[in-house]
SERO-4910 file (N, C-alpha, C, O; in steps of 0.05 Angstrom, whole numbers):
BEGIN
 pado doro    nc1    nc2    nc3   cac1   cac2   cac3    cc1    cc2    cc3    oc1    oc2    oc3
  Met    A  -2730    351   -316  -2711    331   -326  -2685    332   -310  -2674    354   -306
  Ala    A  -2676    309   -301  -2651    308   -285  -2627    315   -302  -2626    308   -325
  Ser    A  -2609    330   -289  -2585    337   -304  -2567    313   -308  -2567    294   -292
  Ile    A  -2550    314   -329  -2532    292   -335  -2507    295   -317  -2494    316   -319
  Pro    A  -2500    275   -301  -2477    278   -284  -2451    282   -300  -2447    270   -320
  Pro    A  -2433    299   -290  -2407    302   -303  -2387    281   -293  -2391    269   -272
  Tyr    A  -2366    277   -309  -2344    260   -300  -2318    272   -311  -2319    285   -332
  Gln    A  -2296    266   -298  -2270    275   -307  -2251    252   -308  -2255    232   -294
  Ile    A  -2229    256   -323  -2209    235   -325  -2183    244   -311  -2175    267   -314
  Met    A  -2172    227   -295  -2146    232   -282  -2126    211   -291  -2130    187   -285
  Lys    A  -2105    219   -305  -2085    201   -315  -2060    203   -298  -2049    224   -295
  Leu    A  -2052    180   -286  -2030    180   -267  -2005    167   -278  -1984    167   -264
  Gly    A  -2006    155   -302  -1982    140   -312  -1977    115   -295  -1996    103   -285
  Gln    A  -1952    107   -292  -1946     84   -276  -1942     92   -247  -1926    110   -241
  Ile    A  -1956     79   -229  -1956     88   -201  -1959     63   -183  -1974     44   -190
  Asp    A  -1946     64   -160  -1947     42   -141  -1976     36   -132  -1992     54   -129
  Tyr    A  -1982     10   -128  -2010      3   -122  -2020     16    -96  -2042     27    -96
  Leu    A  -2004     16    -75  -2013     27    -50  -2017     57    -52  -2035     68    -39
  Arg    A  -2000     70    -67  -2003     99    -71  -2029    105    -86  -2044    124    -79
  Ala    A  -2034     89   -106  -2059     92   -122  -2084     87   -104  -2104    101   -107
  Trp    A  -2082     68    -86  -2104     62    -68  -2109     85    -50  -2133     92    -45
  Gln    A  -2088     98    -40  -2092    122    -23  -2105    145    -39  -2122    159    -29
  Ile    A  -2096    148    -64  -2109    169    -81  -2138    163    -85  -2155    181    -84
  Gln    A  -2145    138    -89  -2173    131    -92  -2189    140    -68  -2211    151    -70
  Arg    A  -2179    134    -44  -2193    141    -20  -2197    172    -17  -2218    181     -9
  Glu    A  -2176    186    -25  -2178    216    -23  -2198    226    -43  -2214    244    -36
  Val    A  -2198    216    -68  -2217    225    -88  -2245    217    -80  -2264    233    -83
  Ala    A  -2248    193    -69  -2275    183    -62  -2287    201    -41  -2311    206    -41
  Glu    A  -2271    211    -22  -2282    228     -1  -2292    255    -13  -2312    265     -6
  Asp    A  -2276    265    -32  -2284    290    -46  -2309    286    -62  -2327    303    -63
  Val    A  -2311    263    -76  -2335    257    -92  -2360    254    -73  -2381    264    -79
  Arg    A  -2356    240    -51  -2378    236    -32  -2388    262    -21  -2412    265    -18
  Leu    A  -2370    281    -16  -2378    307     -4  -2388    326    -26  -2398    348    -19
  Gly    A  -2386    318    -51  -2394    336    -72  -2374    357    -80  -2380    376    -94
  Asn    A  -2349    354    -70  -2328    373    -77  -2314    367   -103  -2298    384   -113
  Gln    A  -2319    344   -115  -2306    336   -139  -2325    320   -156  -2342    305   -145
  Ser    A  -2323    322   -182  -2340    307   -200  -2332    277   -199  -2311    270   -190
  Asn    A  -2351    260   -209  -2344    232   -214  -2317    231   -229  -2313    247   -248
  Thr    A  -2299    213   -221  -2272    214   -232  -2264    185   -240  -2267    166   -225
  Val    A  -2253    183   -264  -2242    158   -273  -2212    161   -273  -2200    176   -288
  Ile    A  -2199    145   -256  -2169    146   -253  -2158    125   -272  -2165    101   -270
  Leu    A  -2141    133   -291  -2129    115   -310  -2099    113   -303  -2086    134   -300
  Leu    A  -2088     89   -302  -2060     86   -294  -2050     58   -301  -2063     42   -314
  Glu    A  -2025     53   -293  -2012     28   -297  -1996     23   -271  -1986     41   -259
  His    A  -1994     -2   -263  -1979     -9   -239  -1953    -23   -246  -1951    -37   -266
  Pro    A  -1932    -20   -229  -1910    -38   -229  -1920    -66   -222  -1943    -69   -213
  His    A  -1904    -87   -226  -1912   -114   -220  -1923   -117   -192  -1910   -110   -173
  Val    A  -1948   -128   -190  -1960   -132   -164  -1982   -153   -166  -1996   -154   -186
  Tyr    A  -1984   -170   -146  -2007   -188   -143  -2025   -177   -121  -2016   -169   -100
  Thr    A  -2051   -176   -127  -2070   -166   -107  -2091   -187   -102  -2101   -200   -120
  Arg    A  -2098   -189    -76  -2118   -208    -68  -2143   -194    -57  -2142   -176    -40
  Gly    A  -2167   -202    -68  -2192   -191    -58  -2200   -204    -32  -2186   -221    -21
  Arg    A  -2223   -197    -22  -2232   -205      4  -2237   -235      6  -2234   -246     28
  Leu    A  -2243   -248    -16  -2249   -277    -15  -2226   -294    -25  -2230   -318    -30
  Ala    A  -2203   -283    -29  -2181   -297    -41  -2172   -321    -24  -2172   -320      1
  Asp    A  -2164   -342    -37  -2153   -366    -25  -2123   -363    -25  -2111   -360    -46
  Pro    A  -2110   -365     -1  -2080   -363      0  -2066   -382    -19  -2044   -376    -28
  Lys    A  -2078   -405    -24  -2065   -425    -42  -2065   -416    -71  -2051   -429    -87
  His    A  -2078   -395    -78  -2079   -386   -106  -2055   -370   -114  -2052   -362   -137
  Ile    A  -2037   -364    -95  -2011   -352   -101  -1991   -376   -101  -1988   -389    -81
  Leu    A  -1978   -380   -123  -1962   -404   -126  -1932   -399   -120  -1915   -417   -125
  Leu    A  -1925   -376   -110  -1898   -369   -104  -1895   -366    -74  -1914   -359    -60
  Thr    A  -1871   -372    -64  -1865   -366    -36  -1858   -337    -33  -1854   -322    -52
  Gln    A  -1858   -328     -8  -1851   -300     -3  -1823   -294    -12  -1818   -272    -22
  Gln    A  -1805   -313    -10  -1777   -309    -19  -1777   -306    -49  -1762   -289    -60
  Gln    A  -1792   -322    -63  -1793   -319    -92  -1805   -292   -101  -1795   -280   -120
  Leu    A  -1825   -283    -87  -1837   -257    -93  -1816   -235    -89  -1813   -217   -105
  Thr    A  -1801   -238    -67  -1780   -218    -61  -1758   -218    -83  -1750   -197    -92
  Asp    A  -1750   -243    -90  -1729   -245   -111  -1738   -233   -138  -1722   -222   -153
  Met    A  -1764   -235   -144  -1775   -225   -169  -1783   -196   -166  -1792   -184   -186
  Asp    A  -1781   -184   -142  -1788   -157   -137  -1817   -151   -143  -1824   -132   -156
  Ile    A  -1835   -169   -133  -1863   -167   -137  -1877   -165   -110  -1872   -181    -92
  Asn    A  -1893   -144   -106  -1908   -142    -81  -1933   -159    -82  -1944   -164   -104
  Leu    A  -1942   -167    -59  -1968   -181    -55  -1984   -165    -36  -1976   -161    -13
  Val    A  -2007   -155    -46  -2023   -136    -30  -2051   -148    -25  -2064   -156    -45
  Asp    A  -2060   -148     -1  -2088   -155      6  -2105   -130      4  -2098   -109     17
  Thr    A  -2127   -131    -11  -2143   -107    -15  -2171   -111     -4  -2178   -133      5
  Asp    A  -2187    -90     -5  -2215    -92      4  -2235    -94    -19  -2259    -90    -15
  Arg    A  -2225    -99    -43  -2244   -102    -65  -2256   -130    -65  -2247   -148    -51
  Gly    A  -2276   -134    -82  -2287   -161    -86  -2268   -177   -104  -2248   -166   -114
  Gly    A  -2275   -202   -108  -2258   -218   -125  -2236   -232   -111  -2234   -231    -86
  Leu    A  -2219   -247   -126  -2198   -263   -114  -2171   -251   -121  -2167   -227   -116
  Ile    A  -2152   -268   -130  -2126   -257   -136  -2122   -251   -165  -2133   -265   -182
  Thr    A  -2108   -229   -171  -2101   -222   -198  -2074   -209   -199  -2061   -204   -179
  Tyr    A  -2065   -204   -224  -2039   -192   -229  -2043   -165   -242  -2060   -162   -259
  His    A  -2027   -145   -234  -2026   -120   -248  -1996   -114   -254  -1978   -121   -239
  Gly    A  -1992   -102   -277  -1964    -96   -284  -1962    -78   -309  -1983    -71   -321
  Pro    A  -1938    -72   -318  -1934    -56   -342  -1948    -68   -366  -1950    -92   -369
  Gly    A  -1959    -50   -383  -1973    -59   -407  -2002    -66   -402  -2016    -75   -420
  Gln    A  -2011    -61   -377  -2039    -67   -371  -2053    -40   -363  -2042    -25   -346
  Leu    A  -2075    -35   -375  -2090    -10   -369  -2109    -15   -346  -2125    -33   -346
  Ile    A  -2106      2   -325  -2123      1   -301  -2141     25   -302  -2132     47   -307
  Ala    A  -2167     20   -296  -2186     42   -293  -2199     40   -265  -2212     19   -259
  Tyr    A  -2196     60   -249  -2209     61   -223  -2230     83   -224  -2224    106   -218
  Pro    A  -2255     77   -230  -2276     97   -230  -2285    103   -201  -2292     85   -186
  Ile    A  -2284    128   -193  -2294    137   -167  -2320    151   -172  -2320    175   -179
  Ile    A  -2342    136   -170  -2368    145   -179  -2388    145   -157  -2389    127   -141
  Asn    A  -2405    166   -156  -2427    167   -137  -2451    152   -150  -2463    162   -169
  Leu    A  -2457    128   -140  -2479    112   -151  -2506    117   -137  -2525    104   -145
  Arg    A  -2507    135   -118  -2531    137   -102  -2556    144   -118  -2578    136   -110
  Thr    A  -2553    158   -140  -2577    164   -156  -2574    151   -184  -2591    156   -201
  Trp    A  -2554    134   -188  -2549    122   -214  -2560     94   -216  -2572     86   -236
  Gly    A  -2555     78   -196  -2563     50   -197  -2546     33   -178  -2528     43   -165
  Gly    A  -2552      7   -176  -2539    -10   -156  -2514    -24   -167  -2506    -19   -190
  Pro    A  -2502    -41   -150  -2477    -54   -157  -2478    -71   -181  -2460    -70   -198
  Leu    A  -2499    -87   -184  -2500   -105   -207  -2502    -89   -234  -2489    -96   -253
  Lys    A  -2519    -69   -234  -2521    -52   -258  -2493    -39   -264  -2486    -37   -288
  Tyr    A  -2479    -32   -244  -2453    -19   -247  -2432    -39   -259  -2418    -32   -278
  Val    A  -2431    -63   -248  -2412    -83   -259  -2419    -90   -288  -2401    -92   -305
  Arg    A  -2445    -92   -294  -2453    -97   -322  -2445    -74   -340  -2437    -79   -363
  Ala    A  -2446    -50   -330  -2437    -27   -346  -2407    -28   -351  -2399    -21   -373
  Leu    A  -2392    -35   -331  -2363    -38   -335  -2357    -58   -357  -2339    -54   -373
  Glu    A  -2371    -81   -356  -2367   -101   -377  -2373    -90   -405  -2358    -94   -424
  Lys    A  -2395    -75   -407  -2402    -62   -433  -2381    -42   -442  -2375    -41   -466
  Ile    A  -2370    -27   -423  -2349     -7   -430  -2324    -21   -441  -2313    -13   -461
  Ile    A  -2316    -43   -428  -2293    -58   -438  -2298    -70   -466  -2282    -68   -483
  Ile    A  -2322    -82   -469  -2328    -95   -495  -2329    -74   -517  -2319    -79   -539
  Ala    A  -2341    -51   -512  -2342    -30   -532  -2314    -20   -539  -2308    -14   -562
  Thr    A  -2297    -17   -518  -2269     -8   -523  -2254    -27   -540  -2241    -19   -560
  Leu    A  -2256    -53   -534  -2242    -73   -550  -2253    -75   -578  -2238    -79   -597
  Ser    A  -2279    -70   -581  -2291    -71   -608  -2279    -50   -626  -2276    -54   -650
  Asp    A  -2272    -27   -615  -2260     -6   -631  -2232    -13   -641  -2221     -1   -659
  Phe    A  -2220    -34   -629  -2194    -45   -638  -2198    -71   -653  -2179    -87   -656
  Asn    A  -2223    -76   -662  -2229   -100   -678  -2225   -126   -662  -2217   -147   -673
  Ile    A  -2229   -125   -636  -2229   -149   -619  -2257   -154   -609  -2269   -138   -596
  Glu    A  -2268   -177   -616  -2295   -185   -608  -2294   -199   -581  -2284   -221   -579
  Ala    A  -2304   -185   -561  -2303   -196   -534  -2332   -200   -524  -2351   -187   -533
  Thr    A  -2334   -217   -504  -2361   -223   -492  -2358   -227   -462  -2336   -228   -451
  Cys    A  -2381   -231   -450  -2382   -240   -422  -2387   -270   -422  -2398   -281   -441
  Val    A  -2380   -283   -400  -2385   -311   -397  -2403   -315   -373  -2397   -305   -351
  Ser    A  -2425   -329   -377  -2444   -332   -355  -2432   -345   -331  -2418   -366   -333
  Gly    A  -2436   -333   -308  -2425   -343   -283  -2397   -334   -276  -2387   -341   -254
  Leu    A  -2384   -320   -294  -2357   -311   -290  -2355   -281   -294  -2368   -270   -312
  Thr    A  -2340   -267   -277  -2337   -239   -280  -2315   -233   -301  -2300   -251   -308
  Gly    A  -2313   -208   -309  -2293   -201   -329  -2303   -203   -357  -2326   -208   -362
  Val    A  -2284   -199   -376  -2290   -200   -405  -2271   -219   -419  -2248   -221   -411
  Trp    A  -2282   -233   -439  -2268   -255   -451  -2267   -253   -481  -2285   -242   -494
  Val    A  -2246   -264   -492  -2243   -267   -521  -2241   -297   -527  -2222   -310   -519
  Asn    A  -2262   -308   -539  -2265   -337   -542  -2265   -348   -514  -2283   -343   -498
  Asp    A  -2245   -364   -507  -2245   -377   -480  -2223   -366   -463  -2215   -379   -443
  Ala    A  -2212   -343   -470  -2190   -331   -455  -2198   -304   -443  -2212   -288   -456
  Lys    A  -2190   -299   -419  -2197   -274   -405  -2178   -252   -413  -2154   -255   -412
  Ile    A  -2190   -229   -421  -2174   -206   -429  -2176   -183   -410  -2160   -165   -410
  Ala    A  -2197   -183   -393  -2201   -161   -375  -2214   -171   -349  -2231   -189   -349
  Ala    A  -2206   -159   -327  -2216   -167   -300  -2231   -144   -287  -2225   -121   -293
  Ile    A  -2250   -151   -270  -2265   -131   -256  -2266   -138   -226  -2271   -161   -219
  Gly    A  -2260   -119   -209  -2263   -123   -180  -2269    -96   -167  -2253    -77   -170
  Val    A  -2291    -93   -154  -2300    -67   -144  -2307    -69   -115  -2311    -90   -103
  Lys    A  -2308    -45   -103  -2319    -41    -76  -2337    -17    -77  -2331      3    -91
  Ile    A  -2359    -18    -63  -2377      5    -61  -2382     11    -32  -2391     -6    -17
  Ser    A  -2376     35    -24  -2379     44      4  -2393     71      5  -2384     90     -8
  Gln    A  -2415     72     20  -2431     97     22  -2439    107     -6  -2441    131    -10
  Gly    A  -2444     88    -24  -2453     95    -51  -2431    103    -70  -2437    110    -93
  Ile    A  -2406    102    -61  -2383    110    -78  -2367     86    -86  -2361     69    -69
  Thr    A  -2360     84   -112  -2345     61   -122  -2315     65   -118  -2304     87   -119
  Phe    A  -2302     42   -113  -2272     40   -112  -2263     18   -130  -2279      2   -140
  His    A  -2237     17   -135  -2224     -4   -151  -2238     -3   -179  -2248     18   -187
  Gly    A  -2239    -25   -194  -2250    -23   -220  -2243    -45   -239  -2252    -68   -235
  Leu    A  -2228    -39   -260  -2223    -58   -281  -2194    -56   -291  -2181    -36   -288
  Ser    A  -2186    -78   -303  -2160    -79   -317  -2162    -93   -344  -2176   -113   -346
  Ile    A  -2149    -81   -364  -2149    -93   -391  -2120   -100   -398  -2103    -82   -396
  Asn    A  -2116   -124   -406  -2089   -132   -415  -2084   -121   -443  -2096   -130   -462
  Val    A  -2067   -101   -444  -2061    -88   -470  -2036   -101   -482  -2038   -117   -500
  Asn    A  -2013    -93   -471  -1987   -105   -479  -1975   -120   -456  -1950   -121   -453
  Thr    A  -1991   -132   -440  -1983   -145   -415  -1965   -169   -419  -1970   -185   -438
  Asp    A  -1944   -173   -403  -1929   -198   -402  -1946   -219   -388  -1947   -219   -363
  Leu    A  -1958   -236   -403  -1977   -255   -392  -1964   -277   -375  -1978   -292   -361
  Ser    A  -1938   -279   -376  -1924   -301   -360  -1928   -296   -330  -1927   -316   -315
  Tyr    A  -1933   -272   -322  -1937   -266   -293  -1963   -279   -282  -1965   -284   -259
  Phe    A  -1982   -284   -300  -2006   -298   -291  -2002   -327   -284  -2018   -340   -271
  Glu    A  -1979   -338   -294  -1973   -366   -289  -1966   -372   -260  -1966   -395   -251
  Asn    A  -1961   -351   -245  -1953   -354   -217  -1976   -353   -198  -1973   -355   -173
  Ile    A  -2001   -351   -208  -2025   -349   -192  -2047   -366   -205  -2044   -375   -228
  Val    A  -2069   -369   -190  -2093   -380   -202  -2111   -355   -206  -2126   -347   -188
  Pro    A  -2110   -343   -230  -2123   -317   -234  -2153   -318   -228  -2168   -334   -241
  Cys    A  -2162   -301   -210  -2190   -300   -202  -2202   -327   -195  -2226   -332   -197
  Gly    A  -2184   -345   -186  -2193   -371   -177  -2200   -390   -199  -2212   -412   -194
  Ile    A  -2193   -383   -224  -2201   -399   -247  -2176   -413   -258  -2158   -399   -268
  Ser    A  -2174   -439   -257  -2150   -454   -265  -2152   -466   -293  -2131   -474   -303
  Asp    A  -2175   -466   -305  -2178   -480   -330  -2183   -461   -354  -2193   -469   -375
  Lys    A  -2176   -435   -351  -2180   -416   -372  -2154   -402   -378  -2137   -398   -360
  Glu    A  -2150   -394   -403  -2126   -379   -410  -2130   -349   -405  -2152   -339   -402
  Ile    A  -2107   -335   -404  -2107   -306   -403  -2096   -296   -429  -2077   -307   -440
  Thr    A  -2108   -275   -440  -2098   -264   -465  -2095   -233   -463  -2102   -222   -442
  Ser    A  -2086   -221   -484  -2082   -192   -485  -2090   -181   -512  -2093   -197   -531
  Met    A  -2092   -155   -514  -2097   -143   -540  -2074   -148   -559  -2078   -154   -583
  Glu    A  -2050   -146   -549  -2026   -151   -565  -2026   -179   -576  -2020   -184   -600
  Glu    A  -2033   -199   -559  -2034   -227   -568  -2056   -231   -589  -2052   -246   -608
  Gln    A  -2078   -218   -585  -2100   -222   -604  -2095   -209   -632  -2103   -220   -652
  Leu    A  -2081   -187   -632  -2076   -172   -657  -2048   -176   -668  -2042   -166   -690
  Ser    A  -2031   -189   -653  -2003   -194   -661  -1988   -169   -668  -1972   -168   -686
  Val    A  -1994   -148   -652  -1980   -122   -656  -1981   -107   -629  -2000   -110   -614
  Lys    A  -1960    -91   -624  -1960    -74   -601  -1982    -53   -603  -1986    -42   -624
  Ile    A  -1996    -49   -581  -2018    -30   -581  -2011     -4   -567  -1996     -4   -547
  Asp    A  -2020     18   -579  -2016     45   -566  -2035     47   -542  -2059     51   -546
  Gln    A  -2023     45   -519  -2040     44   -495  -2055     71   -490  -2077     71   -479
  Arg    A  -2044     93   -499  -2057    118   -496  -2083    119   -512  -2103    131   -504
  Lys    A  -2083    106   -535  -2108    105   -551  -2129     88   -537  -2153     94   -539
  Val    A  -2120     67   -524  -2139     50   -509  -2151     66   -486  -2175     65   -480
  Glu    A  -2134     82   -472  -2143     99   -450  -2165    118   -460  -2186    120   -448
  Asp    A  -2159    132   -483  -2178    152   -493  -2204    139   -502  -2226    150   -498
  Thr    A  -2202    115   -514  -2226    101   -523  -2243     93   -500  -2267     96   -500
  Leu    A  -2230     81   -479  -2245     73   -455  -2258     97   -442  -2281     95   -433
  Ala    A  -2244    119   -440  -2255    143   -427  -2280    153   -441  -2299    161   -428
  Cys    A  -2280    152   -468  -2303    160   -484  -2327    141   -479  -2349    150   -474
  His    A  -2322    115   -481  -2343     96   -477  -2354     97   -448  -2378     91   -444
  Phe    A  -2337    104   -429  -2347    105   -402  -2369    126   -400  -2390    120   -388
  Gly    A  -2365    149   -411  -2386    170   -410  -2411    162   -424  -2433    166   -414
  Gln    A  -2408    150   -448  -2431    141   -464  -2448    121   -449  -2472    123   -448
  Ile    A  -2435    101   -438  -2450     78   -426  -2461     85   -399  -2482     76   -391
  Met    A  -2446    101   -383  -2455    109   -357  -2476    131   -359  -2491    136   -340
  Gly    A  -2477    145   -382  -2496    168   -385  -2485    193   -372  -2501    209   -363
  Phe    A  -2459    197   -372  -2446    221   -360  -2436    239   -383  -2433    230   -406
  His    A  -2431    263   -377  -2418    281   -396  -2390    288   -386  -2385    292   -362
  Phe    A  -2372    291   -405  -2343    295   -399  -2339    324   -390  -2348    343   -403
  Lys    A  -2325    327   -367  -2319    353   -356  -2289    359   -361  -2272    345   -351
  His    A  -2284    379   -378  -2256    386   -384  -2242    400   -361  -2219    407   -363
***
């Protein structure tokens, strides 16, 4: 019988996007070489817009001067997906996982969706997937985004859940290339501020359950 893969949690608090990207690369190399367990990095970013490999430049609705005036960085990344926003009050999870014996990209993205849905369910938010669209939705509004990269069997980037996010920042972009859908948050759905640490712990638990990993202290 195959052993159950271990995973660990790394909590970084609020950290700059480019610094977090560098940490991902460092952890991924250790995971690839077998020097470190599968790792889920949990964090929050300062205000930043990030563009995936297929992003349309027209989907950012601000000029460079406006971005500078608002103190918001615009970063081109190597993940899949289009443009999105990250900022305070949003939970980011970057799983650095060796998928070589676990399964392929589609199975992995479906697992991330299940992890988000299970996490939100524990806070009495009923969320679903929408056919043909990535991410997780509450009614007709997007509450979580997914954008990943897989290189040499190792995952990068991951998911974001709007917890107490200032949703006005999404108005400056065409989020994930979708112009006719609303963006929502846990705070908006429940009309109360959410303890983000509880969301982190809940997601970390569901990650292990759904991926079939055991937690390494």
